[in-house]
N, C-alpha and C positions, 0 to 999 in steps of 0.2 A: 295577431296576424295584419299585417298592414291593411289601409279600404284606400280608397284615392280621396274620403271627404280627408284623412289623418294623416295623408303626407303631400299632400297639394299645398297646404300652407308652407310647410319646410321646403319645400319643389322653389317654389317662390320669395324664399330668402334667396336661399343660394344664389338663384336667379339672376336676384340683384344680388349681392354680395361680390358674384363674378362681375356682373358689369360698372362697379364701380370699383372695382380696382382696378377697370383698362381703362377708367378713365383718369388715374396717376399713374397711371405707366411714366411718365416722364415723357412720350418719345413726343414730337408737336408738329405738328406741319403746317404751314403759311400759302399765303399766295399772296400777288401785288397785278397795281397793274401794268400790262407793258409799257402803256407811253405814258411813264412817267415827263411830269414836267420839272421836279426835281434832278438836278444835274451836278452827285457830290464831285467836286475835286478834293482828290484821290492825293495824299502825300508821299510821296517819295521817303522813307522811313531808312534808318541806321538802325538796327537793331542789337542788342546784345545782352548777355545772361551768363550767370556764373552758378546757377539753378538747374539742370538740365532734368528734374526730376520735376520741376514744375513748367517746364517748357514741356512733359509729355502730356500737364496734365492740361493746361491754360495755353489754347494758342492769343497772340495776336494777329486777326482776321486783315486789319486794314484802321487807315486814321481819315477821315475826311474834313478839310478846312472848311472854312468861309466864313460871311460874317455878318455880326451881331444884327440888332435891330439902327444901335447909333454908331453903323461906319467898324466896328469894332471884329479882330481878329474871336474866331469860331473856333473847337478845334473839336474832336469827336473819333472816341476808340472803339473797334467793335472787338469785345473778347468769348474766345468760342468754349465750354466746357468739352475736353475730350472724353470725358468722363460718364460713368449712369452712376456716380455721386454730384448730391449740391457742394459745390466747392464753393469755399468764402479768397474773396482774393481782394487784398488791400490793393491801392489805389493812387498816385498824387500824382498831377498837374504845377509845372518852373517854369513862369513863364520868365523872359527876360526883354532885355530892353535893345536896337538897333546897336548895343557896342559891344556884346554883350552879359553886361550884367545883371547879375538878377534883382525882378522888380519883386520887390517886400507885397505880399496878399495876409488876404485876411483871415487864411485859414492854411497857413500852412505845410500840416498833419496830411496823415494816408487813412481815408476812409474806406469802409467798408463795402462789396455788394457777393450778393449771395448769386451765384449760376447756376440753374440749374442743368441737371445732367444735359447731355448730350443738346444745349441751347449758347443761344448769345444772347449777351449783355452789350451795352452799347454804354462808357461811361462820356463827359461830355466838361469842356470848361471852357467860359471869357477869358479874356488876355484885360488884364486889368491892366491902368491908364498907362501909356508908357512899352505897354507887354508886345513883342512884335515874334520873338518866335519861343516855342517850348519843349518839355521835355514831361515823357508819364512816364515814368515808373510806377512798379508792381512787386507786388512781393505778399509770401503767405502767413 
């Protein structure tokens, strides 16, 4: 017959497991100051997609721009995972000069970023010398 002495350790283990599973549920809450000194400049963007399935999973929340330490253009995009599972996204920034020509960079390939369930990540790029405009491409 079970007694309090031999069921208490099992109850403690069960309570710890339940507590740990709640910590890894993937839900995230956050807070930030209402009087922030940083004022991001939001970029008006044009979006096109040929993959409606991707668009249902990943949302481009927005793009902001500013200047890097040397005055060069800098951009940052926020990608949001609409699903309850981790999503891996590949992204690439391409830069163009004032005449619309591509500016060669040292890293022309796609990079991977993993986005937690129902959460967002930001990806950023600093313009190479001569870069004034950019294009962000994403894919699965």
